[in-house]
N, C-alpha and C positions, 0 to 999 in steps of 0.2 A: 559457433559460439554467438550468444546474444548478450548485448549490454542492456541492462534494465535500469530505468529511473523509477524510483518508488516514492510516492507522495500520499499524504492523507490530510484530512481535516483542513481543507483550504477555506471552507466557509465563504466562498464567493470571492476570495482574494488570491491572485497569483503573483507572487513576488517576481519582479523582472529578472532577478538573478538566476532564476530557475533555468532560463534559456541557456545560460552559460554552462550549467552542469548537465543538462539533459540533451543538448543538441547533438551529441554523438551517440545517443542511445538508439537501439533498435526498436524498443518498446518502452512506453511509460505505463505504469500501473498505478491507479488511484484507489485507495482503500476506503473511500466513502466520505460523507459530509463534504460533498463537492460545493454545494451552495447555489450555483447557478450554471447554466449551460455554457456561458461565456468562458468559464474555466476550461471546459473540455475543448471548445473551439481553439482557445489559445494554446493548450497543450498539443493539439493536433497540428498546429503551425510549427511547433518545435519538432514533433515526431508524429507521422501519420497514424501509427498504431498505438492507440490508447485503450487499455483494458481497464474497466472500472466497475465498482459495485456502488449501490446507493447506501447512504448512511441515514441515521435517525433524523437529521435535520433537512434532508433532501425532499423537495416537493415532487409533484406528479410528473413534471417534465423529465427529471432525472430518473425517477422510478419506472417510468414507461420505457426508457431506453436501456437502463442497466439493471442487472439482477441483484438480489440480496447476497447471494453466494455465487462465486465464479470458480469453477474447478476445471483445470485444463493441464495439458502437458506443454512445457517449454523445454525444447531440446529433449532430454530424457528425464526431466524432473516433473513430478506430480505436484502441481501448485494449487492451493486453495486460498482464495481471497474473500474476506468478509469484513464487514465494518466492526461489529461487536463480537469479538471472539474470545476475549479473556487471555489467559496466560497458562503456561504449563502448571499443572496441579490446580489451576483455578479457571478452567475453560468455562465459557458462557453455557448456560443450559441449552441454548439453540444449537450449539455445535458439539457439545460433550459426547453424546452418544455416537455420532458419525465419526468424529476424530479418533475416538477410542477404537471403534471397529475397523475403520479404514483410514489410517493416518496418511496424510500427504508427506512428501519429503520436505516441502516448504509451505508453511502456514503464515499468512499475512493478514493483519487486521489493523484497524486504527482505533478511533473513539476515545481512548484515554488521554490523548495528547502527550503521552509519555513515551519517549523513544526507548525501545528495548530490542535487543537481539539475544535470544536465549535458545540453547539447544535442549530440547526435551528428550532426555536419555531414555525414558520409558517408551516413547513412541518412535524414536529415531527421526524426529521432526525438527527442522530449524524454524523457529518462530521469529518473525520480524514485525515490529510496529515502528513505522518511520517517524512517529511523533506527529506534530502538527505544523503545517506550512502556512497556515493562515494567521490572521490577526485576532480572531475571536477565541476566547478560552483563557485558561489560567496559566498556560505554559509561558515561560519567560523568553525562550529562544525558538525561532522557527527552524525546523529541521526537515531534511529529506535524506534519502538513502540511494546509493547507486551500487550496483554489483553486476557480475557476469555469471552466466550459466553456460558451461562448456560440457556438452554431453550430459553426464549425470552429476557434474561437479558445480557447486555454487562457490564462487571465489571472488576475490578482489572487492570485498564489501567495504564501502566507504560511507561514513556518516558525515553529512555536510550541514554545517550551521549557516543559515542565511542571515543571521543577525537577530536583534531583539524584536519581540513580537510587535511592539508599538511603532 
């Protein structure tokens, strides 16, 4: 079983409260718009395994290190992380063809700053957008998500509010 901390849209700011929630995690996944490499360094101090994709605001340092799309297996779950992915019935043109042909069991994206957890019945895919954990953007509350993957089961999903954006 793996415990996962999920974060997105930090835009160069890592709330100190994140350590409290992610310190027991086996892996941290960042769904893009990291902002700067210091965020990654700080996340790796909390948990050495950080998987990340770059987002539309990320510069060359982040883009050279992390891919646009990351697809892998965690336990027995096929996971796809990208920054701009859309939502069930409204997937981004960049992912629509592939997600329809070869849907993952877990699809994660960021970008919108809107926290959503939706099961796509057509594809049999759980979609998670953890919202935004940074200070930049229109969101009012900083959010992250924590969950576990046990063999092929995604469970114990928690939405965590870190407080107001400002």
